[in-house]
N, C-alpha and C positions, 0 to 999 in steps of 0.2 A: 504493500500500500504506500509506503514511504517513497519507493522508487517511482511509482505511478504519479504521486503528487508532485515530486520534483520534476519529472518529465513534463507534466502539464504546465507547471509554473514557468519553466524555461521556454516552452512553446508559446505561452501567453506573452512573455516579454519579447520574444522574437516577432510575433505577430503585431504587438503593440509598436515596436520599433519600425516595422515596415509601413504600417498605416500612418504613423507620425511622419516618416520621411516622405511618403507620397503626398500627403496633405501639405507639408511644408514646401516642397518643390512646386506644387501646383499653385499654391497661394502666392509664392514669391515671383511666379511668372506673370502675375497680373500687374497692371500698371499701378504705380503708387503716386498719389497726388500730394503735393505739398500744401498744408493748410494755409488759409488766407491770412492768418494772423502774422503780420510782419514782425512782431516782437518775439515770436517763437521760432522764426525761420532758422536763425543761426544755431539755436539750441537743438532744433530738430535735425539739422544737417550734421551737427557734431554727433548726435546720438546715432543717426543712420550710419555714419562713418565708423563708429565704434562697433556697430552690429555687422559691419562688412557688407552693406548693401551694394557696394560697387565691385564686389569680388564674385568669383564663381559660386554657383548655388550650393555645391557640396561644401565649400569653405564656409558659406553662410550657415549651413546646417551644423557644421562643427562648432562654430562660434555660439550658435543657439544652444546646443547641448552643453557646451562648456559653461555658459552663463547659468544654465539650470542647475547643474551639478555643483558648481563652485559658489554661486551666489543666490540660488533659488530665484533667478531672474527670468521670468517668462516673457518679458517684453513690456511695452508701454502702450496705453491706449492713446490714439491720436485724434479720434473723432468723437467717440461716445463720452469720454471724460478726459480732456486734454492733459497729457503728461502724468497721468495716474497709472501706477503699476497695475497690470492686469490681474495679478493675484489679489490685490486689495479690492478691485472692482468685482471680481468673482466671489470673494469672501462675503461681501455685502449682500450678494444676491443668492447665496446658496441656501440659506435657511428657509425662505418662502417656498422654493422648489421642493426641498426635502419634506416640509410640513404637508404640502398639498398631496404629494405622492404617498406619504405615510397614512394620512387620513383616508385617502382613496383605497389603499390596501386594507386598512382596518375595516372599512365599510364593505369592500368587495368579497373578502375571503369567506367570512361566515355565511353570507347570503349565497355565494356561488356554490359552496360545498353543500349547504342545506338543500338548495333546489336540485342539485345533482343527486343527492341521496333520495329525495322524494321521487324524482323521475326514474331512478333505478329500481326502487322498491315497488313502484306502481307501473312497472314496464308494460307497454302496450295498452294501458288504460287511459282514460281521458286526461288525467293529470299529466301523464308522460307526454301525451300528444300536444297538449297546450304548452307545456314547458319547452318541448322540442321546437315547436313553431316559433315561439318567442326567442329562443336561443338563436335559431337560424336568422331571424330578423335582426337581432341586436348585434350579432357577430359581423353581419354584412355592412353595418353602417359605421363610418369613421367617427372618431371622437369629436371632431370639430362640428359635425352635424348635430350631435347631441348638445354641444355648447350653444348653438343658435336656438335649438328647441327649448333648452332650459331657460335661456334669456327671454325667449318669447312668452312662454307660459308662466314662469315663476316671477318674472319682473314686469313684463308689459301687461299681461292679462290679469294676474293675481296680485302683483305688487308685494309678494312675500319677501323677496330678497333684492339687494342692490344689483345694478347692472354689472358692475365690476367690484372687485374686492376693495375694501377700505384701505387708505394709505396708513402707514404706521402711525402717523400723527393723529389721524382721525380715530384710530382704533385704541388710542390710549398710550401710545408710545412703545408698544410691544406686539409681537406676533402671537403671543400666548394669551391674549385677552379673549373673553367671551364674544365681544363685538367682532373681533377679527375672525374668529372661528365661524361665527354666523355668516359673515360675508364670503367665507371660503367654501360654504356648502354647495353653491351652484357649480364651480369648477370641479369639485370633488365628485359630484354626481355625474358630470359630463365625462370624467375619466373612468368612472366606475362601471357604467353600463356594459361596455364591451368586455371588461375583465370579469364581471359577474357571469356573463354569457359564456365566456371561454372556460372558466372554472366549472360551470354547471355542465357543459358538454363533456369535459374531460373526466369529471367525477362520475358522471352517469356511465360513461364508457367503461371506466375501470371497475366500478362497483358492479355493473351488470355482468361483466366477465367473471368477477369473483363470486357472485351469487350463484352462478351456474357451475362452479368448479366441483370436483369430486369430494374435497374435504368438507364442503358445505353440506353435501348429501349425507356424508358420514356423521356430521354433527347433528343433523336432523334425525337420523336413525337412532342416535344415542339418547334422544328424548328432548333435545333443546327445541324451544319454539322458534318460529321464523325470526322474531324480533331478537331473541337471545343469540341466535347464531349469527345474525347480521351484526349486532353490536360487538360481540366477543371475538368474532373471527373475520367476517367479511370486511368491516370497516378498517380494522387494524392492517390487513394486507393491502387493501385498496389505497391506504394513505401513503404507501411506500413511493409510488410515482407521483402522487398528488403534492406532497410536501415540497419536493424540489421544484415543481412547477410554480409554486407560490413565490419562490425566490426569483424565478425567471420573469414572473408577472411584474415585479418591480421595474425591470428593464423596459418591459413593454409600456408600462404607464409613463415611465420617464421619457420615452420617445414621443408618446402622444402629448405630453405636457408642453412640448415645443410650441405648438400652435395654440393650445388652450391658454397658456400664459399670455400670449399676445391678445387673444380675444377678451380675456377677463382682466387685462392690465395687471397681471401679477409680476412684480419686480423680481423675477427669478432668473435662473440660469438659462432657461429656454428662451425667454424674451431677449436676454442678452445675446444669445446666439443669432436670433433673427436680426437684431439691430447691427451686429457686427458684419453680417452679410450686406445689409442695406446701406450701411455707411462706410463699407470697405475698411473696417478696422481690423487689420489682418492679425495682429498679435492677440487680440481678444478672441478672434475666430479660432486661432490655433489652440489656445488654452481650453476653450469650450470643446473643441474636437478631442483634445487629449482627455478631458474629463469624461465625456460620453463614451469614448473608446475604452478607457480603463474600466469604467463601471460595467460596461457590457461584457468585456473579457473576464473580469473578475467574477461576475455573476455566473457565467458559464462554467468556470472552474468550480465554484462553490456548489453549483447544481450537480456536477458530475461526482465530486467527492462526497457530497451528502448522501448519494445512493449507497455508498459503501458503509457509512455510519448508521444509516437508517435500517438497512437490511444486511446483516452479517454474511448472508449467503453470497452476496455480490463480492465481498472481500475475499471469501474463500475461493470463488471462481477466478478472481484476478490472480491469486497465487498459483 
């Protein structure tokens, strides 16, 4: 197991390096415009000179890596926030993204698993058919469509929630106030619908297969009721592939929040990513790319390794 983990970690860093190199080369090939502020032109020219912008691309990448490893310097924002280190800019926007995604997971996981269990236990009955139709519908619709529907019904028609989340100042100076949580409910709902449907479909498929297995028949012949056999045996074994999927769901929600943050004016990492593309703020774009790439690769490794810890039989097969 240790060799397998080490191999996966090394492969992850290699993949991470290749993706970072490709994004860096492609972004540096784009034209770079000097800001209109005459007071900053000389400072910016000196900064660009230090970063090697007049040198070959691979030399620039070497300087970029050297700055990261020696000074933790990922560059400077030139458009979104002039002359501000991108790490500082990213740090200010990380908390709203994490909160919205965590709230969405906390809301999605129990509902998705519960609906999946109901559909599996009531297989081929009207409950299963209704849930399956709704799952097919909700899985097919992207999260930004839910965002517009949530805004239309909950804000425009019913007036229950604000159109966008409150600013930190309006919410009482913190992201952990009840007022801020209240304003985050619409984007959380928009992110959750697709994840609930995905978890429901996956849970139903796994639990249905487990309920028809031989050991379930043996449990029933030993005198256990259907409910007892389902809780003691079927659910326990069905959770083996479901739990790692919950980890991967975080990455799926994180990707969907790119657009959701823009729609609901959430000052998070996703909105920063969109702004960096719109305003050609290349250093901000690179740090955002590194963040999303690292989170995605790390989640894949955690998912793969978690199978071995959840089910010892997988570790035995690996050896």
